[in-house]
GUZABA-943903 format. One line per field, with one value per atom (N, C-alpha, C, O, CB): residue number from 0; residue in three letters; atom name; x, y, z. Coordinates in steps of 0.05 Angstrom, whole numbers. Glycine has a CB too. Example, Ala and Ser with C-alpha at 12.3 -4.5 7.8 and 13.67 -1.06 7.14 Angstrom:
# residues 2
nr <- 0_0_0_0_0_1_1_1_1_1
rest <- ALA_ALA_ALA_ALA_ALA_SER_SER_SER_SER_SER
atom <- N_CA_C_O_CB_N_CA_C_O_CB
x <- 264_246_264_285_226_257_273_258_268_282
y <- -114_-90_-66_-66_-89_-45_-21_1_23_-12
z <- 156_156_156_169_181_142_143_157_161_114
This chain:
# residues 129
nr <- 0_0_0_0_0_1_1_1_1_1_2_2_2_2_2_3_3_3_3_3_4_4_4_4_4_5_5_5_5_5_6_6_6_6_6_7_7_7_7_7_8_8_8_8_8_9_9_9_9_9_10_10_10_10_10_11_11_11_11_11_12_12_12_12_12_13_13_13_13_13_14_14_14_14_14_15_15_15_15_15_16_16_16_16_16_17_17_17_17_17_18_18_18_18_18_19_19_19_19_19_20_20_20_20_20_21_21_21_21_21_22_22_22_22_22_23_23_23_23_23_24_24_24_24_24_25_25_25_25_25_26_26_26_26_26_27_27_27_27_27_28_28_28_28_28_29_29_29_29_29_30_30_30_30_30_31_31_31_31_31_32_32_32_32_32_33_33_33_33_33_34_34_34_34_34_35_35_35_35_35_36_36_36_36_36_37_37_37_37_37_38_38_38_38_38_39_39_39_39_39_40_40_40_40_40_41_41_41_41_41_42_42_42_42_42_43_43_43_43_43_44_44_44_44_44_45_45_45_45_45_46_46_46_46_46_47_47_47_47_47_48_48_48_48_48_49_49_49_49_49_50_50_50_50_50_51_51_51_51_51_52_52_52_52_52_53_53_53_53_53_54_54_54_54_54_55_55_55_55_55_56_56_56_56_56_57_57_57_57_57_58_58_58_58_58_59_59_59_59_59_60_60_60_60_60_61_61_61_61_61_62_62_62_62_62_63_63_63_63_63_64_64_64_64_64_65_65_65_65_65_66_66_66_66_66_67_67_67_67_67_68_68_68_68_68_69_69_69_69_69_70_70_70_70_70_71_71_71_71_71_72_72_72_72_72_73_73_73_73_73_74_74_74_74_74_75_75_75_75_75_76_76_76_76_76_77_77_77_77_77_78_78_78_78_78_79_79_79_79_79_80_80_80_80_80_81_81_81_81_81_82_82_82_82_82_83_83_83_83_83_84_84_84_84_84_85_85_85_85_85_86_86_86_86_86_87_87_87_87_87_88_88_88_88_88_89_89_89_89_89_90_90_90_90_90_91_91_91_91_91_92_92_92_92_92_93_93_93_93_93_94_94_94_94_94_95_95_95_95_95_96_96_96_96_96_97_97_97_97_97_98_98_98_98_98_99_99_99_99_99_100_100_100_100_100_101_101_101_101_101_102_102_102_102_102_103_103_103_103_103_104_104_104_104_104_105_105_105_105_105_106_106_106_106_106_107_107_107_107_107_108_108_108_108_108_109_109_109_109_109_110_110_110_110_110_111_111_111_111_111_112_112_112_112_112_113_113_113_113_113_114_114_114_114_114_115_115_115_115_115_116_116_116_116_116_117_117_117_117_117_118_118_118_118_118_119_119_119_119_119_120_120_120_120_120_121_121_121_121_121_122_122_122_122_122_123_123_123_123_123_124_124_124_124_124_125_125_125_125_125_126_126_126_126_126_127_127_127_127_127_128_128_128_128_128
rest <- UNK_UNK_UNK_UNK_UNK_UNK_UNK_UNK_UNK_UNK_UNK_UNK_UNK_UNK_UNK_UNK_UNK_UNK_UNK_UNK_UNK_UNK_UNK_UNK_UNK_UNK_UNK_UNK_UNK_UNK_UNK_UNK_UNK_UNK_UNK_UNK_UNK_UNK_UNK_UNK_UNK_UNK_UNK_UNK_UNK_UNK_UNK_UNK_UNK_UNK_UNK_UNK_UNK_UNK_UNK_UNK_UNK_UNK_UNK_UNK_UNK_UNK_UNK_UNK_UNK_UNK_UNK_UNK_UNK_UNK_UNK_UNK_UNK_UNK_UNK_UNK_UNK_UNK_UNK_UNK_UNK_UNK_UNK_UNK_UNK_UNK_UNK_UNK_UNK_UNK_UNK_UNK_UNK_UNK_UNK_UNK_UNK_UNK_UNK_UNK_UNK_UNK_UNK_UNK_UNK_UNK_UNK_UNK_UNK_UNK_UNK_UNK_UNK_UNK_UNK_UNK_UNK_UNK_UNK_UNK_UNK_UNK_UNK_UNK_UNK_UNK_UNK_UNK_UNK_UNK_UNK_UNK_UNK_UNK_UNK_UNK_UNK_UNK_UNK_UNK_UNK_UNK_UNK_UNK_UNK_UNK_UNK_UNK_UNK_UNK_UNK_UNK_UNK_UNK_UNK_UNK_UNK_UNK_UNK_UNK_UNK_UNK_UNK_UNK_UNK_UNK_UNK_UNK_UNK_UNK_UNK_UNK_UNK_UNK_UNK_UNK_UNK_UNK_UNK_UNK_UNK_UNK_UNK_UNK_UNK_UNK_UNK_UNK_UNK_UNK_UNK_UNK_UNK_UNK_UNK_UNK_UNK_UNK_UNK_UNK_UNK_UNK_UNK_UNK_UNK_UNK_UNK_UNK_UNK_UNK_UNK_UNK_UNK_UNK_UNK_UNK_UNK_UNK_UNK_UNK_UNK_UNK_UNK_UNK_UNK_UNK_UNK_UNK_UNK_UNK_UNK_UNK_UNK_UNK_UNK_UNK_UNK_UNK_UNK_UNK_UNK_UNK_UNK_UNK_UNK_UNK_UNK_UNK_UNK_UNK_UNK_UNK_UNK_UNK_UNK_UNK_UNK_UNK_UNK_UNK_UNK_UNK_UNK_UNK_UNK_UNK_UNK_UNK_UNK_UNK_UNK_UNK_UNK_UNK_UNK_UNK_UNK_UNK_UNK_UNK_UNK_UNK_UNK_UNK_UNK_UNK_UNK_UNK_UNK_UNK_UNK_UNK_UNK_UNK_UNK_UNK_UNK_UNK_UNK_UNK_UNK_UNK_UNK_UNK_UNK_UNK_UNK_UNK_UNK_UNK_UNK_UNK_UNK_UNK_UNK_UNK_UNK_UNK_UNK_UNK_UNK_UNK_UNK_UNK_UNK_UNK_UNK_UNK_UNK_UNK_UNK_UNK_UNK_UNK_UNK_UNK_UNK_UNK_UNK_UNK_UNK_UNK_UNK_UNK_UNK_UNK_UNK_UNK_UNK_UNK_UNK_UNK_UNK_UNK_UNK_UNK_UNK_UNK_UNK_UNK_UNK_UNK_UNK_UNK_UNK_UNK_UNK_UNK_UNK_UNK_UNK_UNK_UNK_UNK_UNK_UNK_UNK_UNK_UNK_UNK_UNK_UNK_UNK_UNK_UNK_UNK_UNK_UNK_UNK_UNK_UNK_UNK_UNK_UNK_UNK_UNK_UNK_UNK_UNK_UNK_UNK_UNK_UNK_UNK_UNK_UNK_UNK_UNK_UNK_UNK_UNK_UNK_UNK_UNK_UNK_UNK_UNK_UNK_UNK_UNK_UNK_UNK_UNK_UNK_UNK_UNK_UNK_UNK_UNK_UNK_UNK_UNK_UNK_UNK_UNK_UNK_UNK_UNK_UNK_UNK_UNK_UNK_UNK_UNK_UNK_UNK_UNK_UNK_UNK_UNK_UNK_UNK_UNK_UNK_UNK_UNK_UNK_UNK_UNK_UNK_UNK_UNK_UNK_UNK_UNK_UNK_UNK_UNK_UNK_UNK_UNK_UNK_UNK_UNK_UNK_UNK_UNK_UNK_UNK_UNK_UNK_UNK_UNK_UNK_UNK_UNK_UNK_UNK_UNK_UNK_UNK_UNK_UNK_UNK_UNK_UNK_UNK_UNK_UNK_UNK_UNK_UNK_UNK_UNK_UNK_UNK_UNK_UNK_UNK_UNK_UNK_UNK_UNK_UNK_UNK_UNK_UNK_UNK_UNK_UNK_UNK_UNK_UNK_UNK_UNK_UNK_UNK_UNK_UNK_UNK_UNK_UNK_UNK_UNK_UNK_UNK_UNK_UNK_UNK_UNK_UNK_UNK_UNK_UNK_UNK_UNK_UNK_UNK_UNK_UNK_UNK_UNK_UNK_UNK_UNK_UNK_UNK_UNK_UNK_UNK_UNK_UNK_UNK_UNK_UNK_UNK_UNK_UNK_UNK_UNK_UNK_UNK_UNK_UNK_UNK_UNK_UNK_UNK_UNK_UNK_UNK_UNK_UNK_UNK_UNK_UNK_UNK_UNK_UNK_UNK_UNK_UNK_UNK_UNK_UNK_UNK_UNK_UNK_UNK_UNK_UNK_UNK_UNK_UNK_UNK_UNK_UNK_UNK_UNK_UNK_UNK_UNK_UNK_UNK_UNK_UNK_UNK_UNK_UNK_UNK_UNK_UNK_UNK_UNK_UNK_UNK_UNK_UNK_UNK_UNK_UNK_UNK_UNK_UNK_UNK_UNK_UNK_UNK_UNK_UNK_UNK_UNK_UNK_UNK_UNK
atom <- N_CA_C_O_CB_N_CA_C_O_CB_N_CA_C_O_CB_N_CA_C_O_CB_N_CA_C_O_CB_N_CA_C_O_CB_N_CA_C_O_CB_N_CA_C_O_CB_N_CA_C_O_CB_N_CA_C_O_CB_N_CA_C_O_CB_N_CA_C_O_CB_N_CA_C_O_CB_N_CA_C_O_CB_N_CA_C_O_CB_N_CA_C_O_CB_N_CA_C_O_CB_N_CA_C_O_CB_N_CA_C_O_CB_N_CA_C_O_CB_N_CA_C_O_CB_N_CA_C_O_CB_N_CA_C_O_CB_N_CA_C_O_CB_N_CA_C_O_CB_N_CA_C_O_CB_N_CA_C_O_CB_N_CA_C_O_CB_N_CA_C_O_CB_N_CA_C_O_CB_N_CA_C_O_CB_N_CA_C_O_CB_N_CA_C_O_CB_N_CA_C_O_CB_N_CA_C_O_CB_N_CA_C_O_CB_N_CA_C_O_CB_N_CA_C_O_CB_N_CA_C_O_CB_N_CA_C_O_CB_N_CA_C_O_CB_N_CA_C_O_CB_N_CA_C_O_CB_N_CA_C_O_CB_N_CA_C_O_CB_N_CA_C_O_CB_N_CA_C_O_CB_N_CA_C_O_CB_N_CA_C_O_CB_N_CA_C_O_CB_N_CA_C_O_CB_N_CA_C_O_CB_N_CA_C_O_CB_N_CA_C_O_CB_N_CA_C_O_CB_N_CA_C_O_CB_N_CA_C_O_CB_N_CA_C_O_CB_N_CA_C_O_CB_N_CA_C_O_CB_N_CA_C_O_CB_N_CA_C_O_CB_N_CA_C_O_CB_N_CA_C_O_CB_N_CA_C_O_CB_N_CA_C_O_CB_N_CA_C_O_CB_N_CA_C_O_CB_N_CA_C_O_CB_N_CA_C_O_CB_N_CA_C_O_CB_N_CA_C_O_CB_N_CA_C_O_CB_N_CA_C_O_CB_N_CA_C_O_CB_N_CA_C_O_CB_N_CA_C_O_CB_N_CA_C_O_CB_N_CA_C_O_CB_N_CA_C_O_CB_N_CA_C_O_CB_N_CA_C_O_CB_N_CA_C_O_CB_N_CA_C_O_CB_N_CA_C_O_CB_N_CA_C_O_CB_N_CA_C_O_CB_N_CA_C_O_CB_N_CA_C_O_CB_N_CA_C_O_CB_N_CA_C_O_CB_N_CA_C_O_CB_N_CA_C_O_CB_N_CA_C_O_CB_N_CA_C_O_CB_N_CA_C_O_CB_N_CA_C_O_CB_N_CA_C_O_CB_N_CA_C_O_CB_N_CA_C_O_CB_N_CA_C_O_CB_N_CA_C_O_CB_N_CA_C_O_CB_N_CA_C_O_CB_N_CA_C_O_CB_N_CA_C_O_CB_N_CA_C_O_CB_N_CA_C_O_CB_N_CA_C_O_CB_N_CA_C_O_CB_N_CA_C_O_CB_N_CA_C_O_CB_N_CA_C_O_CB_N_CA_C_O_CB_N_CA_C_O_CB_N_CA_C_O_CB_N_CA_C_O_CB_N_CA_C_O_CB_N_CA_C_O_CB_N_CA_C_O_CB_N_CA_C_O_CB_N_CA_C_O_CB_N_CA_C_O_CB_N_CA_C_O_CB_N_CA_C_O_CB_N_CA_C_O_CB_N_CA_C_O_CB_N_CA_C_O_CB_N_CA_C_O_CB
x <- -295_-288_-313_-335_-275_-310_-332_-327_-306_-335_-347_-346_-359_-382_-359_-343_-354_-352_-332_-339_-373_-374_-375_-385_-399_-363_-363_-382_-374_-334_-406_-426_-420_-432_-454_-401_-392_-367_-358_-386_-356_-332_-337_-359_-321_-315_-317_-316_-323_-294_-308_-307_-335_-349_-287_-342_-368_-370_-350_-373_-394_-398_-388_-375_-428_-393_-384_-353_-342_-395_-340_-311_-301_-281_-301_-315_-306_-309_-292_-323_-330_-333_-310_-297_-360_-304_-282_-256_-241_-279_-250_-225_-223_-202_-223_-245_-244_-241_-227_-270_-252_-248_-218_-206_-267_-208_-180_-161_-142_-173_-166_-150_-152_-132_-159_-176_-179_-163_-152_-208_-161_-145_-115_-100_-150_-107_-79_-70_-47_-75_-87_-80_-82_-74_-98_-92_-95_-120_-124_-71_-138_-163_-182_-200_-175_-179_-196_-177_-157_-211_-183_-167_-182_-206_-159_-167_-181_-203_-200_-161_-226_-250_-266_-287_-243_-257_-273_-299_-298_-257_-321_-346_-350_-340_-370_-363_-372_-402_-415_-361_-415_-444_-455_-443_-454_-480_-493_-498_-497_-520_-504_-510_-533_-530_-517_-554_-578_-571_-578_-601_-557_-550_-532_-538_-536_-511_-494_-508_-505_-469_-524_-540_-558_-560_-556_-571_-590_-575_-583_-606_-552_-537_-526_-525_-513_-518_-506_-525_-518_-479_-549_-569_-565_-569_-571_-556_-552_-567_-577_-521_-568_-581_-566_-542_-584_-581_-567_-552_-534_-587_-560_-546_-518_-499_-562_-515_-488_-470_-447_-491_-480_-464_-458_-436_-479_-478_-474_-452_-436_-500_-452_-432_-404_-385_-437_-401_-375_-367_-344_-377_-385_-379_-371_-353_-403_-385_-379_-351_-336_-400_-344_-316_-296_-275_-313_-301_-282_-280_-258_-292_-302_-301_-284_-267_-330_-290_-275_-245_-229_-285_-238_-209_-197_-173_-206_-212_-202_-199_-185_-175_-213_-211_-232_-227_-215_-254_-276_-287_-283_-298_-301_-317_-346_-351_-307_-364_-392_-404_-406_-407_-412_-424_-454_-462_-410_-469_-498_-504_-521_-513_-489_-494_-478_-489_-487_-452_-434_-437_-429_-406_-447_-448_-423_-409_-453_-417_-393_-370_-373_-399_-347_-324_-299_-298_-319_-279_-253_-242_-243_-233_-230_-221_-203_-184_-204_-210_-196_-166_-149_-209_-159_-131_-115_-92_-130_-128_-114_-115_-127_-85_-102_-102_-81_-59_-97_-89_-70_-46_-49_-84_-22_2_5_-6_27_20_24_39_58_40_28_42_48_43_25_59_67_43_45_82_20_-4_-13_-21_-27_-12_-20_-1_-9_-20_25_45_41_43_73_35_29_4_3_27_-16_-41_-36_-46_-62_-20_-12_2_-2_4_21_36_17_20_56_-3_-22_-40_-47_-39_-46_-61_-45_-56_-70_-20_-2_5_10_23_6_15_0_13_12_-27_-40_-36_-36_-70_-34_-29_-1_2_-30_19_46_47_61_66_33_33_21_31_16_0_-12_8_10_-38_22_41_63_72_53_73_94_84_99_103_59_48_45_47_21_42_40_67_69_20_88_116_124_140_120_113_123_150_153_103_169_195_196_179_216_215_218_219_207_243_234_237_210_204_258_194_167_149_134_154_151_135_144_127_137_170_180_171_163_210_172_164_134_126_169_117_89_84_67_74_98_97_103_88_116_124_132_112_106_159_101_81_56_46_74_47_22_29_13_12_51_58_61_53_85_71_74_47_47_87_25_-1_-8_-25_-23_5_-2_18_14_-5_38_57_44_31_82_48_34_55_55_16_73_92_114_129_77_118_140_163_180_130_165_188_211_232_180
y <- 696_723_739_735_735_756_771_800_811_769_812_840_857_853_844_876_895_923_930_892_937_964_985_980_968_1008_1031_1051_1065_1043_1052_1071_1100_1118_1064_1105_1132_1140_1163_1135_1122_1127_1148_1150_1101_1162_1180_1164_1175_1201_1139_1122_1111_1103_1099_1112_1101_1071_1058_1106_1062_1034_1015_995_1028_1021_1004_1003_982_1014_1025_1026_1009_995_1055_1008_992_962_946_999_955_927_920_899_923_936_931_928_909_954_946_945_919_907_969_911_888_862_844_886_861_837_836_815_838_859_860_853_838_888_863_857_827_815_874_816_787_770_750_780_779_765_768_749_776_793_799_783_775_828_779_764_734_719_773_726_697_685_661_682_702_693_685_668_714_697_690_679_692_716_656_642_641_644_613_636_633_612_591_625_618_602_602_589_573_615_618_633_653_632_623_637_661_662_618_681_705_704_691_732_717_717_731_748_731_723_736_766_773_722_782_810_813_827_824_798_800_790_803_782_768_757_776_781_729_786_805_830_840_812_841_865_860_877_874_838_830_826_836_805_811_805_830_831_787_849_873_897_919_881_893_914_938_961_922_934_956_951_929_960_971_969_950_950_997_933_915_928_916_895_952_967_975_977_992_979_985_961_964_994_938_913_908_901_889_912_908_926_917_912_951_970_960_961_998_951_940_916_914_933_898_873_879_867_854_898_905_917_911_926_934_945_923_923_967_905_883_865_855_866_861_845_860_848_840_886_902_902_902_931_902_902_875_873_915_854_827_812_792_828_820_806_784_764_825_787_767_760_775_776_738_731_727_718_705_735_731_712_719_758_688_668_666_669_641_661_658_633_633_656_611_586_584_577_563_592_588_611_608_586_633_657_673_673_648_687_704_689_677_730_688_675_692_710_647_687_700_690_666_695_708_701_675_674_725_655_630_632_616_610_652_655_673_679_666_682_700_729_734_692_747_775_779_768_793_796_804_818_835_822_811_822_852_861_806_866_895_900_886_908_919_928_958_969_922_970_999_1017_1037_1008_1010_1026_1025_1045_1017_1001_998_1014_1027_968_1012_1026_1055_1069_1019_1066_1095_1102_1123_1103_1086_1091_1091_1108_1070_1072_1070_1095_1106_1046_1104_1129_1153_1169_1135_1155_1177_1175_1195_1177_1151_1146_1154_1165_1117_1147_1152_1181_1190_1136_1197_1224_1241_1254_1238_1241_1258_1247_1263_1259_1221_1209_1218_1226_1178_1216_1225_1255_1264_1217_1271_1300_1307_1325_1313_1293_1299_1292_1307_1283_1269_1261_1282_1289_1233_1292_1312_1337_1350_1318_1346_1370_1367_1386_1376_1342_1337_1331_1323_1314_1335_1333_1305_1302_1352_1284_1257_1255_1264_1235_1243_1239_1215_1197_1237_1214_1191_1164_1145_1195_1164_1140_1131_1107_1144_1150_1143_1132_1113_1168_1143_1133_1105_1088_1152_1101_1074_1054_1031_1075_1062_1044_1037_1014_1056_1057_1052_1033_1015_1079_1038_1021_992_974_1031_988_961_948_924_961_964_953_944_922_975_960_953_929_911_977_930_909_882_862_916_883_858_843_819_864_858_846_827_809_867_832_817_795_782_836_791_770_743_737_772_726_700_678_661_697_678_656_657_637_631_679_681_696_707_695_697_711_691_699_723
z <- -97_-93_-86_-98_-119_-66_-56_-64_-60_-25_-77_-85_-63_-56_-112_-53_-33_-45_-57_-6_-41_-52_-30_-8_-70_-35_-17_-30_-48_-12_-20_-32_-26_-37_-21_-8_-2_-18_-16_29_-33_-49_-71_-81_-61_-77_-101_-127_-148_-100_-126_-149_-155_-137_-145_-181_-189_-182_-181_-220_-177_-170_-191_-185_-164_-217_-238_-239_-245_-266_-233_-231_-208_-211_-229_-186_-164_-171_-163_-139_-186_-194_-212_-209_-209_-232_-250_-235_-240_-270_-217_-202_-185_-184_-184_-173_-156_-172_-163_-139_-196_-212_-221_-220_-237_-230_-239_-215_-219_-250_-192_-168_-162_-155_-144_-164_-160_-179_-171_-163_-204_-224_-217_-217_-252_-210_-204_-180_-178_-199_-160_-136_-140_-122_-112_-162_-167_-155_-155_-156_-144_-133_-155_-150_-115_-178_-201_-223_-230_-212_-233_-253_-279_-280_-243_-301_-327_-325_-313_-349_-337_-338_-312_-311_-345_-291_-267_-273_-288_-245_-263_-269_-251_-228_-265_-262_-246_-245_-263_-258_-226_-225_-250_-262_-200_-257_-280_-272_-248_-287_-292_-287_-267_-248_-313_-272_-254_-226_-206_-266_-224_-198_-182_-158_-202_-194_-180_-171_-149_-196_-190_-183_-159_-141_-208_-160_-138_-112_-91_-145_-113_-89_-75_-50_-96_-90_-77_-77_-68_-91_-88_-86_-103_-94_-58_-128_-146_-172_-177_-151_-189_-215_-233_-234_-228_-248_-265_-288_-299_-276_-295_-316_-307_-323_-325_-281_-270_-272_-280_-240_-266_-269_-298_-305_-256_-315_-344_-354_-370_-359_-346_-355_-346_-362_-343_-322_-312_-328_-337_-283_-333_-347_-376_-387_-347_-389_-416_-418_-437_-428_-399_-399_-394_-408_-377_-376_-371_-396_-401_-346_-410_-435_-456_-469_-445_-459_-479_-473_-491_-479_-448_-440_-440_-434_-414_-445_-447_-421_-420_-460_-400_-375_-372_-359_-352_-385_-383_-411_-430_-365_-412_-435_-426_-404_-449_-443_-437_-457_-481_-436_-448_-465_-459_-436_-461_-480_-476_-460_-443_-503_-465_-450_-424_-404_-468_-425_-402_-382_-359_-411_-390_-372_-374_-394_-344_-352_-350_-338_-316_-333_-352_-341_-345_-362_-356_-328_-332_-358_-364_-307_-373_-400_-399_-384_-413_-415_-414_-422_-412_-433_-438_-447_-428_-433_-475_-406_-389_-399_-420_-384_-386_-394_-415_-415_-369_-435_-456_-444_-427_-478_-453_-443_-451_-471_-453_-435_-440_-466_-473_-417_-482_-506_-503_-482_-532_-524_-521_-517_-503_-547_-529_-525_-496_-484_-543_-484_-456_-438_-419_-447_-443_-427_-428_-408_-437_-452_-454_-439_-426_-484_-441_-426_-396_-381_-433_-386_-358_-350_-328_-353_-366_-360_-357_-338_-383_-374_-373_-347_-336_-398_-339_-315_-291_-272_-314_-291_-268_-264_-242_-270_-286_-284_-264_-247_-311_-264_-243_-215_-196_-250_-212_-186_-176_-152_-187_-193_-185_-181_-162_-207_-197_-194_-166_-153_-216_-159_-132_-110_-91_-129_-113_-93_-91_-69_-100_-114_-114_-101_-85_-143_-107_-95_-64_-49_-107_-55_-26_-14_9_-21_-30_-21_-12_6_1_-25_-20_-34_-57_-30_-21_-32_-50_-47_-10_-68_-87_-71_-79_-104_-50_-34_-23_-22_-11_-15_-4_-26_-22_8_-50_-72_-80_-85_-97_-81_-88_-67_-74_-90_-42_-20_-23_-20_7_-29_-33_-57_-56_-37_-78_-102_-95_-103_-125_-81_-73_-55_-57_-60_-36_-17_-32_-27_4_-50_-66_-85_-87_-81_-98_-117_-102_-113_-130_-78_-62_-58_-56_-35_-57_-55_-78_-75_-52_-101_-125_-133_-153_-147_-117_-123_-120_-100_-105_-140_-141_-141_-158_-166_-122_-120_-140_-143_-123_-154_-174_-163_-178_-199_-137_-124_-120_-110_-97
């Protein structure tokens, strides 16, 4: 998996790293136990501060996407991602509210939103169709 950053994005660099790792997992590009570069290596490879990479990795670890081993390094969590529970669903709802509110303000119709949802979701289908 190659991490590409948009230095002009409104999203923080550590957030972009987090998002790209999660997308890689969702697309099946990253599997349980797959190694990720060390903090120093990734920071050096993409030319950013190692504290930025460390912040992203710590958040990914806290959210259960990766494990950080002293000997093995950084790997995708061997047990896979924790399944959604009611707390996650509520958090997702709160995340979606401002996105949906903006879409409503810009007068997107329900059908357009559903079509966008399906288009994006289709990117993550892993042969379970």
